[in-house]
C-alpha positions, 0 to 999 in steps of 0.5 A, a space after each residue: 708879154 706885158 698885159 695892157 688894155 691896149 694889148 687886150 683889145 688888139 688880141 680880141 680883134 685879132 683872135 690872137 693865140 697869144 692870148 690863149 697861152 696866158 695862164 692867168 686868163 685860163 684860171 679865170 675861164 676855169 673859175 667862171 665855168 664853175 659859177 656861170 651856166 652856160 660858161 662864157 669865154 672870157 676873151 673872144 678869142 675862140 669864136 667860131 663863125 658858122 654860115 648856115 645855107 638856106 634852102 630854096 623856098 617857093 613864095 606862094 607857100 609863104 602864106 599857105 595855112 597849116 594842113 587839116 588834121 585827120 582823126 588820128 592826129 587829134 586828141 578828141 576829134 568830132 564828126 557827125 553825119 545824117 543817119 543815112 549817109 556812109 561818110 562821117 564829116 570830120 571837124 577839120 581842126 579839133 574843137 572844144 567840147 562842153 557837155 552839161 546835164 541836169 535833173 528835173 525834179 518836181 517839188 512840193 512845198 508843205 504849208 505851215 510845216 515850221 521846223 518839223 520839215 525843212 525844204 521841199 517834197 521831191 515827188 518826181 525826179 527825171 533826167 533832162 537832155 545833155 546839153 552840148 556846146 561845140 566851139 571852134 574854128 575854120 581856116 582858109 587855104 591862105 592866110 593872105 590873098 584872094 576871097 576865094 583862097 582865104 576865107 573858109 567857104 566850103 566848110 561853112 556851107 557844109 556846117 549850114 546844110 547840116 544846120 538846115 536838116 530837120 532831123 538828128 545827126 549821128 555824132 562820133 566823139 570820145 566824151 560823148 560816147 562815154 555818156 551814152 550819146 550817139 545822136 544829137 539835134 542842133 538847136 543853134 548855130 553862131 558865127 560871131 565876128 572873128 578877126 583875120 581874113 582866113 579864120 571864121 569861128 563857129 559855135 554849135 549848140 545841141 542837145 543829146 538824142 536818145 532812142 525811145 521805145 514808145 510802143 506799149 505792150 497790151 496785157 489781158 487779165 482774167 476776172 475773179 467771176 465765176 461766169 467765166 473769162 472776160 476780157 478786162 480793161 488793158 493796161 500797160 506794162 
């Protein structure tokens, strides 16, 4: 069989088995397979047509949003509740948590110290509250549709109610528990503009709240006089 451009074109279109029998093209394909990844047949004579059967789908489910993730499906889930509540409220989509801390240092500057004393004298050091920023977003049930179905109103109302509670909240989150933080007090909540009718971003700014024992124990002492034991001024431990 004499190889011409016309014969190659006809064989390519018709998928003739004659072209496969040519040793010249078999050798070319073998050489190309060694240098090209993935290997591509030199002539389209081995093309297999495959048909994929599409499954039936519900048009109503096209605009459905992803389901909420449980605490076991999230990497660092964040949940909180009132102290008198039994059930924690889990943020449905895992938020980003930022934690910052600082020390409060009372400094005294020594006048005319010169090179003998550089810097300040630190008289008192105390640790300030941990500042916690929680950033995330709420998503509605559907991506497109009517307002009650798209906007995450239920989650927004729930977060609003927690913000208006004049008490601290018990939290459950691994990064906070590593730092010994089990309670927070919300200072500020922001709801910035968010593109999309089914999305609403939020930002919670809170501070840590640790338990304090403000009850001091009184101690009685004895005087050094020989007149007997008398009560002296109470002092605190």
